[in-house]
Structure formats: C-alpha cells, structure tokens
C-alpha positions in Angstrom: 5.4 -18.8 4.1 9.1 -19.4 4.3 11.9 -17.1 3.5 14.7 -18.2 1.2 17.8 -16.4 0.0 15.8 -15.2 -3.0 13.0 -13.9 -0.8 14.9 -11.1 0.9 14.2 -9.2 4.0 12.8 -5.7 3.4 13.1 -2.8 5.9 9.8 -2.4 7.7 10.5 1.2 8.9 9.9 3.1 5.7 7.5 6.1 6.2 4.1 5.1 5.0 1.7 7.8 3.6 0.7 10.2 6.3 3.3 9.1 8.9 6.2 11.2 10.1 8.1 11.8 13.3 5.7 13.3 15.8 2.5 12.0 14.3 0.1 10.1 16.5 -2.6 7.7 15.4 -5.8 6.4 17.1 -6.1 2.7 16.7 -7.4 -0.5 18.4 -5.0 -3.2 19.4 -5.1 -6.3 21.5 -2.1 -6.0 23.9 -0.6 -8.7 26.1 -0.1 -7.2 29.5 0.0 -10.0 32.1 0.0 -12.7 29.4 3.0 -14.6 30.7 3.0 -17.4 28.1 3.0 -14.8 25.2 6.0 -13.1 26.9 7.7 -16.5 27.4 7.4 -17.2 23.6 8.5 -13.7 22.6 11.6 -14.0 24.8 12.5 -17.3 23.1 12.3 -15.6 19.8 14.4 -12.6 21.0 17.0 -15.1 22.2 17.1 -17.0 18.9 17.2 -13.7 16.9 19.8 -11.9 19.1 22.6 -12.4 16.5 20.5 -10.4 14.1 19.9 -7.5 16.4 21.4 -5.0 13.9 19.2 -6.3 11.1 16.0 -6.9 13.0 14.0 -4.9 15.6 13.2 -7.3 18.4 10.0 -6.4 20.2 10.1 -6.2 24.0 7.1 -7.5 26.0 5.7 -4.0 26.6 5.2 -3.4 22.9 3.8 -6.7 21.7 0.5 -6.2 20.1 -2.1 -7.5 17.7 -3.2 -4.8 15.3 -6.9 -4.6 15.0 -8.5 -1.5 13.5 -7.4 2.1 12.9 -9.5 5.2 13.3 -7.3 8.1 12.1 -4.6 10.5 12.9 -4.7 12.8 16.0 -5.7 16.2 14.8 -7.8 14.7 11.9 -10.3 12.9 14.1 -12.0 14.9 16.9 -11.3 13.6 20.4 -15.1 13.7 21.1 -15.6 11.2 18.3 -12.9 9.0 19.7 -14.6 9.0 23.1 -17.9 8.2 21.4 -16.4 5.3 19.5 -15.0 3.9 22.8 -18.5 4.2 24.4 -20.1 2.5 21.4 -17.5 -0.2 21.4 -18.2 -0.8 25.1 -21.8 -1.5 24.3 -21.0 -3.8 21.4 -18.2 -5.7 23.0 -20.3 -6.5 26.1 -22.0 -9.1 23.9 -18.7 -10.7 22.8 -17.5 -13.3 25.3 -13.8 -13.5 26.4 -12.0 -16.3 24.6 -8.7 -18.2 24.5 -6.2 -18.0 21.7 -3.0 -19.6 20.5 -0.1 -17.5 19.1 2.3 -19.4 16.8 4.0 -21.2 15.1 5.8 -18.5 13.4 5.6 -17.3 9.8 8.5 -15.4 8.2 7.4 -12.5 6.0 9.7 -10.0 4.2 9.1 -7.3 6.8 8.4 -9.2 10.0 8.4 -12.5 11.9 4.8 -13.2 12.7 2.9 -15.4 15.2 -0.5 -16.1 13.6 -3.3 -16.0 16.2 -6.0 -18.6 16.3 -9.0 -18.9 16.3 -9.0 -16.1 13.8 -12.7 -16.0 13.8 -12.9 -15.0 17.4 -10.5 -12.1 16.9 -12.4 -11.1 13.8 -15.6 -10.9 15.8 -14.0 -8.4 18.1 -12.8 -6.4 15.1 -16.2 -6.5 13.6 -17.7 -5.1 16.8 -15.1 -2.3 16.8 -15.8 -1.5 13.1 -19.5 -1.3 14.0 -18.7 1.1 16.8 -16.7 3.4 14.4 -19.6 3.3 12.0 -22.0 4.3 14.8 -20.1 7.6 15.1 -18.4 8.4 11.8 -19.7 8.3 8.2 -16.9 5.9 7.0 -15.0 3.1 8.6 -11.3 3.1 7.4 -9.4 0.0 6.3 -10.8 -3.0 4.6 -13.4 -5.2 6.3 -11.9 -8.3 4.6 -8.4 -9.7 4.5 -7.8 -9.5 8.2 -5.1 -11.9 9.4 -4.6 -11.7 13.2 -1.0 -12.0 14.3 1.6 -10.8 16.8 4.9 -9.6 15.4 8.0 -10.6 17.5 10.5 -8.8 15.2 10.5 -6.4 12.3 13.1 -6.2 9.6 15.2 -3.1 10.1 17.2 -3.4 6.9 17.2 -5.0 3.5 19.1 -8.2 3.1 18.9 -12.0 2.7 16.3 -13.9 4.6 18.0 -17.4 4.6 20.2 -16.8 7.7 17.1 -15.8 9.8 15.3 -18.9 8.5 18.1 -21.1 9.4 18.5 -19.7 12.9 14.8 -20.2 13.7 14.8 -23.6 12.1 17.5 -24.7 14.6 15.1 -24.1 17.5 11.8 -25.6 18.7 9.1 -23.2 19.8 6.0 -24.1 21.6 3.0 -21.9 20.7 1.7 -19.6 23.4 -1.7 -19.6 25.0 -3.5 -16.4 26.1 -6.9 -15.2 27.1 -8.5 -12.2 25.4 -10.6 -10.3 27.9 -10.5 -6.7 26.5 -9.5 -4.5 23.5 -7.4 -1.4 23.9 -8.0 1.9 22.1 -4.5 3.5 21.9 -2.6 6.5 20.6 0.4 5.1 18.8 3.5 6.4 17.2 6.6 5.0 15.5 9.1 7.8 16.1 11.9 5.5 17.3 11.5 2.5 14.9 9.2 0.9 17.4 5.4 0.9 17.8 4.9 2.7 21.1 1.6 4.0 22.6 -0.4 5.4 25.4 -3.8 3.8 26.2 -6.8 5.9 25.6 -9.4 3.4 26.7 -9.6 -0.2 27.7 -12.9 -1.9 26.8 -13.8 -5.3 28.4 -15.4 -8.1 26.5 -18.6 -9.6 27.9 
C-alpha cells in the first residue's frame, strides 16, 4: 500500500471505545528487547522521518512491539484469570519452537508506518497458542481469529494531513529489512495516556 496526496494521513490517537486516560489493558505482544537489528532499522526510520516529528509519533526502541492478542481491561478481567492464562500459555508455547523473522520493507497506512513481519505463519502459530490459552480459562476469546497481519509500527500519525510528503521522504532512502529471533511472548499491561503505547510486563513466556 502506498500513500498519495489523495490518501491522507489520519490521526491514530483518537480514543477508541473503552479507552481513556488512566485505563490499562491486558494484552500479549512480541517485544524487541535486545534485538539490535530491529533497533537499527527503527533508528533509520526515525532519522528519515525526523522532519515530520510534529505530525508523526516516532517510536523509540523501548516501545517497539508486535501486537498479538488482547485479553481485556484491568478491572474487567480478574487478575487470577490473567495468571491462569499465563500458565496455560506457558504449557502451549512450550511446543512452539523459537523462529527467525524479517521486519520490513515498510508499508504506509493512513495511521501508521508499518514493517510487516514474515513468516506470518510462524507468528500466527504463537497467536493461536495464546488464543487457546485464553480459551482454556475464559468462556470467550476476544478479537477475531482471522485477519491477523503481524507488523511492527515505527511511527504513528499524530495529525490529519497529506501523506505524499512522507512517502517522498521514505522513497529517497534505502532500508534493509531487519532480522530478529522470536524466543518468547510477553503478557503486558498497556496504556496510551501519553500518545504512546507504554507498558509494564506481567509475564514473559518462553517458546519451546
């Protein structure tokens, strides 16, 4: 997907249903601590996009993530259930071997600049195991099982405006996709109080 002047940027930070300042959410992500090549590529995008810092939210290494599977808001899901889900995920993910991925080349979408992650099937296998773990504990698994497209966002749109200047800036650079190894999945408690996805880790579950 490519942005043009007729395919405008759209502010990502509108408040989605249920969200507000102070709310926290249990969810599963892949995070990239210690993944130097992912950090290298993200830094290259931050450099290329620096002229748009007022229009885009550039994601620092600490908050790079691949969104996997939500559970529910803190206060609406009992912590004992969350702990049980982590235990169930530990059992299920023990049979999923660690694997290598590639992030990039980028895709420009109205609300974000994305790095698709391949092989998508390997990431989806981790997500399927996590969904199974949620189903082991709770009556219903939130979010759709299908339509999952694994990606890492390196920037979010922070305003409405034309997309062509961003497209042109990125087109003037060459980016080498990043390589990383996925060895675990993180159950986190996330918020977006400051127009950034920030979190505390609730549990880290290793793959087999």
